[in-house]
C-alpha positions as CSV (number, residue, x, y, z in Angstrom):
1,M,0.1,0.1,-0.1
2,R,1.1,3.5,-0.4
3,L,-0.5,6.3,1.4
4,P,-1.6,9.2,-0.1
5,R,-0.3,12.6,0.9
6,R,-4.0,13.9,1.9
7,Y,-3.7,11.5,5.1
8,Q,-0.6,13.1,6.2
9,G,-2.7,14.4,9.5
10,G,0.0,13.2,12.3
11,G,2.4,15.8,13.5
12,G,5.8,16.2,11.6
13,G,4.4,15.1,8.4
14,A,3.6,11.5,9.7
15,A,0.2,9.8,8.9
16,H,-2.6,10.1,11.9
17,G,-2.5,7.5,14.5
18,G,-6.4,6.8,13.6
19,F,-5.7,6.2,10.2
20,I,-3.0,3.8,11.1
21,A,-5.6,1.9,13.5
22,A,-8.3,1.9,11.1
23,V,-5.7,0.2,8.3
24,L,-4.9,-2.6,11.3
25,D,-8.4,-3.0,12.1
26,E,-9.5,-3.8,8.1
27,V,-7.0,-6.1,7.4
28,S,-7.2,-8.1,10.4
29,G,-11.1,-8.3,9.9
30,L,-10.4,-9.6,6.5
31,V,-8.5,-12.6,7.9
32,A,-11.8,-14.3,8.8
33,M,-13.1,-13.6,5.5
34,T,-10.3,-15.6,3.8
35,F,-11.7,-18.8,5.5
36,G,-15.1,-17.8,4.3
37,R,-16.2,-16.4,7.7
38,L,-17.3,-13.0,9.1
39,A,-16.1,-11.6,11.9
40,V,-16.2,-8.0,13.7
41,T,-14.0,-6.5,15.9
42,K,-14.4,-7.3,19.6
43,S,-11.2,-5.7,20.9
44,L,-8.1,-4.0,19.4
45,E,-5.0,-3.0,20.7
46,I,-2.4,-0.8,18.6
47,R,1.1,-0.5,19.3
48,F,2.7,2.5,17.3
49,R,6.7,1.7,16.8
50,R,7.6,5.1,15.0
51,P,5.9,7.5,13.0
52,M,4.3,6.4,9.6
53,P,6.0,7.6,6.5
54,V,3.5,9.4,3.7
55,G,4.4,8.8,0.2
56,V,6.5,5.7,0.5
57,R,5.5,1.9,0.0
58,L,4.4,0.0,3.0
59,Q,3.8,-3.5,3.9
60,V,0.4,-4.4,5.5
61,E,-0.2,-8.2,6.8
62,A,-2.4,-10.1,9.3
63,G,-2.7,-13.7,10.4
64,V,-4.4,-16.1,12.9
65,V,-3.0,-16.5,16.1
66,G,-5.9,-18.7,17.2
67,V,-9.5,-19.5,17.1
68,S,-11.8,-20.4,19.8
69,G,-15.6,-20.9,19.0
70,R,-16.7,-18.0,17.4
71,E,-13.5,-16.0,18.5
72,W,-10.8,-15.1,16.1
73,W,-7.3,-13.6,17.7
74,V,-5.6,-12.0,15.2
75,D,-1.8,-10.1,14.9
76,S,-1.3,-7.6,12.4
77,R,1.2,-5.3,11.6
78,I,2.6,-2.3,9.2
79,S,6.3,-2.2,7.8
80,D,8.0,0.3,5.6
81,G,10.2,-0.5,2.7
82,D,13.2,-1.7,4.9
83,G,11.0,-4.3,6.9
84,A,10.8,-2.3,10.1
85,D,7.8,-1.9,12.0
86,V,5.7,0.9,12.1
87,A,2.7,-0.1,13.5
88,S,1.6,-3.3,15.0
89,G,-2.0,-4.7,16.4
90,S,-3.5,-7.5,18.4
91,G,-7.3,-8.1,18.2
92,V,-10.3,-10.3,19.0
93,F,-13.0,-10.8,16.6
94,V,-16.0,-12.3,16.6
95,E,-18.4,-14.1,14.1
96,P,-21.9,-12.5,14.8
97,R,-24.9,-14.9,15.0
98,T,-28.1,-14.3,12.9
99,R,-31.4,-14.4,14.4
100,G,-31.4,-18.1,14.3
101,G,-28.3,-18.6,16.4
102,R,-26.0,-19.7,13.6
103,R,-23.2,-18.3,12.6
104,S,-23.2,-15.1,10.1
105,E,-21.9,-15.6,6.4
106,P,-19.6,-13.0,4.4
107,P,-21.0,-11.2,1.9
108,R,-21.3,-13.0,-1.6
109,P,-19.8,-11.2,-4.6
110,A,-22.2,-9.9,-7.1
């Protein structure tokens, strides 16, 4: 991903921390969808390691740490072009139940 300059809302020309948190939340929530499940954020902890540069290529990744019932534990990170961590996150994502008590399904492509 490359962060456009319009997201330069943080101090010193760095990305705004809220944008960083949103990116980590989004990529973490998508992990369950790769397994055909829908999961929403229950909790998310963000660790800011250093200012996130704007206008440079960044690597964003997330992976499952564990699953228990409807809960997914996911770790995520954003790193710069040199592979150094900019921010990381750990979260718990839960599969919502439908009215009938079953697990919900992710949206289907049209």
